[in-house]
N, CA, C and O of each residue as an XYZ file, in Angstrom:
352
protein
N      98.468     80.229     63.269
C      99.031     80.969     64.390
C      98.629     82.384     64.409
O      98.501     83.066     63.392
N      98.438     82.790     65.600
C      98.017     84.250     65.583
C      99.033     85.074     66.438
O      99.669     84.467     67.299
N      99.223     86.376     66.266
C     100.232     87.264     66.717
C      99.311     88.483     67.451
O      98.313     88.959     66.910
N      99.764     88.861     68.642
C      99.342     89.976     69.271
C     100.300     90.789     69.784
O     101.372     90.285     70.122
N     100.074     92.181     69.929
C     100.877     93.034     70.463
C     100.040     93.838     71.638
O      98.928     94.314     71.411
N     100.610     93.923     72.750
C      99.961     94.363     73.885
C     100.728     95.476     74.638
O     101.952     95.363     74.696
N     100.181     96.447     75.169
C     100.727     97.564     76.000
C      99.961     97.564     77.302
O      98.733     97.643     77.351
N     100.859     97.461     78.495
C     100.000     97.451     79.679
C     101.036     97.480     80.919
O     102.254     97.587     80.781
N     100.443     97.381     82.000
C     101.291     97.493     83.265
C     101.076     96.199     84.079
O      99.999     95.640     84.283
N     102.327     95.818     84.514
C     102.307     94.556     85.409
C     101.640     94.759     86.684
O     102.021     95.672     87.417
N     100.606     93.937     87.045
C      99.884     94.197     88.031
C      99.868     93.154     89.265
O      99.182     93.272     90.280
N     100.804     92.068     88.952
C     100.935     90.962     90.053
C     102.256     90.533     90.225
O     103.103     90.881     89.402
N     102.558     89.810     91.200
C     103.745     89.302     91.316
C     104.381     88.289     90.236
O     103.726     87.330     89.827
N     105.485     88.511     89.868
C     106.028     87.617     88.630
C     106.322     86.330     89.325
O     107.231     86.277     90.154
N     105.568     85.251     89.013
C     105.826     83.763     89.598
C     106.676     83.110     88.695
O     106.422     83.098     87.490
N     107.650     82.574     89.167
C     108.568     81.866     88.466
C     108.738     80.469     88.862
O     108.965     80.238     90.050
N     108.655     79.464     87.987
C     108.758     78.094     88.340
C     109.559     77.187     87.235
O     109.735     77.615     86.095
N     110.048     75.855     87.671
C     110.408     74.998     86.762
C     109.544     73.888     86.703
O     108.901     73.452     87.658
N     109.549     73.327     85.264
C     108.763     72.098     85.197
C     109.742     71.166     84.665
O     110.466     71.544     83.744
N     109.856     69.927     85.165
C     110.861     68.887     84.725
C     110.078     67.855     84.110
O     109.396     67.105     84.809
N     110.120     67.751     82.845
C     109.458     66.686     82.000
C     109.702     65.220     82.224
O     110.852     64.811     82.065
N     108.791     64.415     82.560
C     109.138     63.032     82.501
C     108.461     62.154     81.378
O     108.522     60.925     81.396
N     107.819     62.870     80.410
C     107.031     62.142     79.286
C     107.697     62.640     78.150
O     108.659     63.406     78.201
N     107.115     62.145     76.995
C     107.366     62.385     75.554
C     107.219     63.729     75.218
O     107.966     64.132     74.327
N     106.307     64.651     75.797
C     105.974     66.003     75.276
C     106.918     66.811     75.793
O     107.079     67.817     75.101
N     107.694     66.745     76.874
C     108.663     67.476     77.550
C     110.310     67.065     77.167
O     111.245     67.864     77.207
N     110.401     65.664     76.801
C     111.672     64.972     76.415
C     112.618     65.081     77.429
O     113.793     65.256     77.106
N     112.241     64.993     78.836
C     112.897     65.125     79.835
C     113.836     66.467     79.990
O     114.951     66.455     80.512
N     113.299     67.423     79.537
C     113.903     68.687     79.600
C     113.367     69.467     80.811
O     112.285     69.221     81.345
N     114.192     70.396     81.183
C     113.986     71.366     82.395
C     113.417     72.586     81.511
O     113.986     72.947     80.481
N     112.233     73.193     82.007
C     111.576     74.309     81.277
C     111.251     75.389     82.530
O     110.577     75.081     83.513
N     111.732     76.440     82.355
C     111.351     77.430     83.207
C     110.235     78.268     82.693
O     110.193     78.616     81.513
N     109.256     78.624     83.642
C     107.912     79.184     83.330
C     107.943     80.447     84.235
O     108.499     80.448     85.333
N     107.272     81.583     83.668
C     106.998     82.632     84.366
C     105.466     83.081     84.113
O     104.931     82.936     83.014
N     104.929     83.540     85.033
C     103.338     83.916     84.979
C     103.186     85.250     85.644
O     103.796     85.512     86.680
N     102.336     86.138     85.028
C     101.848     87.440     85.693
C     100.726     87.864     85.121
O     100.334     87.303     84.097
N     100.088     88.818     85.624
C      98.953     89.701     85.156
C      99.356     90.787     84.575
O     100.312     91.406     85.044
N      98.709     91.205     83.469
C      99.065     92.493     82.631
C      97.709     93.218     82.632
O      96.700     92.647     82.220
N      97.690     94.430     83.078
C      96.501     95.258     82.966
C      96.810     96.348     81.701
O      97.764     97.124     81.641
N      95.823     96.192     80.804
C      95.709     96.965     79.580
C      95.375     98.481     79.611
O      94.770     98.902     80.596
N      95.647     99.158     78.821
C      95.152    100.536     78.608
C      93.717    100.757     78.877
O      93.270    101.714     79.510
N      92.964     99.713     78.302
C      91.570     99.731     78.468
C      90.905     99.055     79.677
O      89.720     98.723     79.700
N      91.764     98.887     80.659
C      91.562     98.324     81.993
C      91.262     96.670     82.086
O      90.930     96.132     83.143
N      91.412     96.023     80.946
C      91.321     94.682     80.817
C      92.392     94.022     81.469
O      93.457     94.626     81.339
N      92.464     92.791     82.245
C      93.405     92.152     82.702
C      93.697     90.802     82.090
O      92.817     89.950     81.969
N      94.853     90.635     81.735
C      95.198     89.308     80.841
C      96.146     88.465     81.725
O      96.845     89.027     82.568
N      96.177     87.232     81.563
C      97.051     86.306     82.099
C      98.226     86.025     81.082
O      98.004     85.486     79.998
N      99.487     86.418     81.483
C     100.635     86.257     80.663
C     101.477     85.109     81.128
O     101.529     84.791     82.316
N     102.183     84.443     80.112
C     102.984     83.339     80.454
C     104.262     83.291     79.415
O     104.174     83.578     78.221
N     105.246     82.952     79.963
C     106.458     82.880     79.010
C     107.432     81.486     79.460
O     107.377     80.944     80.564
N     108.087     81.177     78.618
C     108.935     79.981     78.669
C     110.443     80.213     78.549
O     110.888     81.147     77.883
N     111.269     79.292     79.247
C     112.656     79.492     79.023
C     113.436     80.689     79.121
O     113.470     81.324     80.175
N     114.039     81.027     78.140
C     114.761     82.313     78.048
C     114.162     83.614     78.416
O     114.673     84.483     79.123
N     112.825     83.628     77.744
C     111.865     84.615     78.039
C     111.459     84.766     79.474
O     111.364     85.846     80.058
N     111.208     83.475     80.033
C     110.898     83.433     81.604
C     112.042     83.957     82.237
O     111.875     84.894     83.018
N     113.235     83.495     82.026
C     114.372     84.023     82.808
C     114.646     85.548     82.800
O     114.988     86.178     83.801
N     114.483     86.010     81.722
C     114.676     87.600     81.340
C     113.484     88.198     82.041
O     113.793     89.157     82.749
N     112.194     87.886     82.032
C     111.187     88.596     82.656
C     111.396     88.667     84.188
O     111.170     89.678     84.852
N     111.930     87.284     84.769
C     112.046     87.251     86.191
C     113.063     88.197     86.777
O     112.942     88.728     87.882
N     114.156     88.380     85.883
C     115.376     89.109     86.296
C     115.074     90.704     86.081
O     115.465     91.478     86.954
N     114.453     91.156     85.049
C     114.317     92.329     84.742
C     113.110     93.226     85.119
O     113.260     94.446     85.190
N     111.851     92.603     85.372
C     110.580     93.132     85.468
C     110.095     92.910     86.975
O     110.442     92.033     87.766
N     109.182     93.971     87.142
C     108.626     94.058     88.497
C     107.230     94.638     88.409
O     106.877     95.183     87.364
N     106.352     94.544     89.535
C     105.242     95.108     89.538
C     105.128     96.628     89.171
O     105.998     97.367     89.631
N     104.204     97.134     88.437
C     104.269     98.541     88.245
C     104.816     98.868     86.825
O     104.462     99.888     86.233
N     105.629     98.033     86.335
C     106.379     98.587     85.046
C     105.400     98.340     83.790
O     104.685     97.343     83.698
N     105.456     99.352     82.852
C     104.755     99.460     81.661
C     105.639     98.699     80.785
O     106.857     98.875     80.760
N     104.936     97.746     79.977
C     105.760     96.807     78.966
C     104.938     96.777     77.619
O     103.724     96.974     77.584
N     105.649     96.534     76.615
C     105.180     96.044     75.376
C     105.321     94.647     75.250
O     106.398     94.139     75.563
N     104.373     93.939     74.830
C     104.472     92.437     74.677
C     104.008     92.022     73.262
O     102.914     92.330     72.788
N     105.048     91.219     72.580
C     104.777     90.499     71.256
C     104.399     89.081     71.735
O     105.154     88.506     72.518
N     103.211     88.462     71.283
C     103.102     87.153     71.788
C     102.031     86.443     70.882
O     101.677     86.902     69.796
N     101.561     85.304     71.420
C     100.531     84.603     70.652
C      99.540     84.144     71.750
O      99.947     83.939     72.894
N      98.209     83.980     71.398
C      97.231     83.578     72.401
C      97.128     82.226     72.153
O      96.839     81.769     71.047
N      97.417     81.379     73.418
C      97.322     79.918     73.287
C      95.929     79.430     73.362
O      94.951     80.177     73.391
N      95.883     78.059     73.392
C      94.597     77.460     73.317
C      93.679     77.486     74.698
O      92.545     77.006     74.712
N      94.262     78.064     75.795
C      93.552     78.230     77.036
C      93.431     79.772     77.356
O      93.079     80.178     78.464
N      93.725     80.529     76.387
C      93.266     81.890     76.570
C      94.484     82.809     77.271
O      94.263     83.992     77.532
N      95.598     82.281     77.519
C      96.760     82.939     77.846
C      97.714     83.450     76.850
O      97.965     82.858     75.800
N      98.245     84.580     77.217
C      99.077     85.133     76.177
C     100.499     84.651     76.377
O     101.056     84.891     77.448
N     101.100     84.013     75.452
C     102.390     83.453     75.367
C     103.351     84.436     74.973
O     103.353     84.800     73.797
N     104.202     84.939     75.822
C     105.349     85.837     75.455
C     106.352     85.243     74.351
O     106.837     84.114     74.428
N     106.592     86.127     73.345
C     107.554     85.847     72.335
C     108.647     86.828     72.432
O     109.803     86.496     72.169
N     108.312     88.104     72.824
C     109.263     89.171     73.097
C     108.660     90.222     73.987
O     107.442     90.380     74.064
N     109.481     90.892     74.616
C     108.840     91.985     75.745
C     109.956     93.068     75.996
O     111.158     92.813     76.066
N     109.430     94.213     76.110
C     110.386     95.259     76.643
C     109.609     96.320     77.340
O     108.385     96.414     77.246
N     110.439     97.198     78.116
C     109.962     98.313     78.834
C     109.497     99.398     78.062
O     110.129     99.690     77.047
N     108.541    100.011     78.364
C     108.131    101.298     77.657
C     108.912    102.490     78.301
O     108.739    103.637     77.888
C-alpha cells in the first residue's frame, strides 16, 4: 500500500453520490462517494475520491476554492482515495 500527502485547492464542484451494492463485493451495503478535482501547488490537477464517513464530511464541510491537506492512497486507476482531510 502507498501513502501520499497532498496540499492543494479544490477547483471543482464536490460531487456526492450513493452506490447501493447488489453483489458480493458491496455485500448489499449503501456506500456514499464524493469526487472532486484538486489543484496542487505545482499546478497539477488530480482526481480525488472519498467513501462513506470521509465522503459525508467532505460534502458538508468543503467548497470550491478551499485549500486542503489530504492524506490518502493512490488507487489502481490513478485516483487519490482520501483517508484524512483538513483545511489549511
